[in-house]
BALOSE-936374 format. One record per residue (C-alpha): x negated, y, z negated; residue in three letters; chain. Coordinates in steps of 0.001 Angstrom, whole numbers. Layout:
PT       c1       c2       c3  res  chain
PT        X        Y        Z  ALA      A
...
This chain:
PT       c1       c2       c3  res  chain
PT   -37764     9350    -6736  UNK      A
PT   -36101     8015    -9150  UNK      A
PT   -35424    10225   -12459  UNK      A
PT   -34028     8374   -15194  UNK      A
PT   -32262    11666   -17561  UNK      A
PT   -32081    10913   -21094  UNK      A
PT   -30360    13720   -24153  UNK      A
PT   -33108    12952   -26298  UNK      A
PT   -36505    13100   -25478  UNK      A
PT   -38830     9648   -25891  UNK      A
PT   -41295    11764   -27211  UNK      A
PT   -44450     8412   -25339  UNK      A
PT   -45389    11486   -23208  UNK      A
PT   -46039    15138   -23772  UNK      A
PT   -43746    18132   -23516  UNK      A
PT   -44554    19936   -20497  UNK      A
PT   -45124    24004   -21410  UNK      A
PT   -43583    26554   -19617  UNK      A
PT   -40594    24750   -18133  UNK      A
PT   -38416    25425   -21046  UNK      A
PT   -38252    28814   -22010  UNK      A
PT   -38000    30203   -18304  UNK      A
PT   -34621    31071   -18339  UNK      A
PT   -32193    31527   -14199  UNK      A
PT   -29536    33706   -14131  UNK      A
PT   -27133    32059   -11124  UNK      A
PT   -23554    34260   -11289  UNK      A
PT   -20304    32666    -9635  UNK      A
PT   -18700    35727    -8776  UNK      A
PT   -15047    35560    -8591  UNK      A
PT   -15783    31948    -8183  UNK      A
PT   -13327    29815   -10767  UNK      A
PT   -16001    27928   -11347  UNK      A
PT   -13090    24487   -13468  UNK      A
PT   -10743    24855   -10361  UNK      A
PT   -14045    24683    -7866  UNK      A
PT   -15103    22005    -9473  UNK      A
PT   -12308    19387   -10383  UNK      A
PT   -11552    19427    -6186  UNK      A
PT   -14054    16104    -5335  UNK      A
PT   -14962    17387    -2152  UNK      A
PT   -16750    20683    -3756  UNK      A
PT   -17826    19166    -6890  UNK      A
PT   -20244    17142    -5092  UNK      A
PT   -22276    20687    -4039  UNK      A
PT   -22940    21424    -7555  UNK      A
PT   -25520    18991    -9584  UNK      A
PT   -23953    17475   -12056  UNK      A
PT   -25863    18924   -15213  UNK      A
PT   -25013    22362   -13615  UNK      A
PT   -20719    20816   -13597  UNK      A
PT   -21600    19294   -17227  UNK      A
PT   -22546    22914   -18024  UNK      A
PT   -18672    24689   -16504  UNK      A
PT   -16806    21211   -18344  UNK      A
PT   -18206    21876   -21789  UNK      A
PT   -18228    26147   -21756  UNK      A
PT   -20847    27982   -23996  UNK      A
PT   -22675    24670   -25141  UNK      A
PT   -26390    23841   -24248  UNK      A
PT   -26470    20569   -22479  UNK      A
PT   -29268    19037   -22696  UNK      A
PT   -31470    16969   -21009  UNK      A
PT   -34986    15595   -20479  UNK      A
PT   -37413    12933   -17999  UNK      A
PT   -40831    12197   -17297  UNK      A
PT   -42625    13043   -14411  UNK      A
PT   -46355    13348   -13709  UNK      A
PT   -47523    12043   -17484  UNK      A
PT   -45724    15241   -19101  UNK      A
PT   -41165    15121   -19990  UNK      A
PT   -39497    18534   -18776  UNK      A
PT   -36402    19517   -20150  UNK      A
PT   -33839    20373   -18531  UNK      A
PT   -30728    23214   -20601  UNK      A
PT   -28640    25076   -19045  UNK      A
PT   -25157    26791   -20326  UNK      A
PT   -21731    28231   -19038  UNK      A
PT   -20523    32187   -19618  UNK      A
PT   -16712    32028   -19158  UNK      A
PT   -16332    36009   -19917  UNK      A
PT   -18335    36480   -17279  UNK      A
PT   -18882    33217   -14846  UNK      A
PT   -22288    32823   -15380  UNK      A
PT   -24821    29700   -15038  UNK      A
PT   -28173    30700   -16771  UNK      A
PT   -30487    27180   -16509  UNK      A
PT   -33746    27187   -16780  UNK      A
PT   -33819    24936   -12948  UNK      A
PT   -35399    27082   -10804  UNK      A
PT   -32905    25506    -8210  UNK      A
PT   -29641    26310    -6361  UNK      A
PT   -27150    25262    -8287  UNK      A
PT   -25338    24848    -5200  UNK      A
PT   -28400    23230    -3248  UNK      A
PT   -26710    20748    -1811  UNK      A
PT   -23796    22676     -299  UNK      A
PT   -26660    25301     1959  UNK      A
PT   -26159    24328     5793  UNK      A
PT   -29388    24770     8556  UNK      A
PT   -28341    28921     9816  UNK      A
PT   -26199    29865     7204  UNK      A
PT   -27047    32186     3653  UNK      A
PT   -25859    30962      541  UNK      A
PT   -22995    33232    -1267  UNK      A
PT   -24743    32504    -4430  UNK      A
PT   -28627    32848    -4264  UNK      A
PT   -29629    34555    -1397  UNK      A
PT   -31348    31600      751  UNK      A
PT   -30883    31343     4349  UNK      A
PT   -31575    28917     5844  UNK      A
């Protein structure tokens, strides 16, 4: 499935309820995120939306996309003082780096 992300809502479809209000906090511990995403190999492991939030700390990055007859709003915000990412996305920011038989150091998901 191909998504088209925009910075402003298109307004063609009704906005999905409940999705925008949830908040998940991902703690990156001692990992230096600005340096981590500069590495071309490591930057592939973090989603583009979270990467934009890390590049612009303390700024809420919002994007809109359409799916199943609704328009959804995703947002992410990086807080450098405690090295956390606040987002309404339920997926782990490192979901590209999950490997079979390993446990993710961030979300604790065992594959």
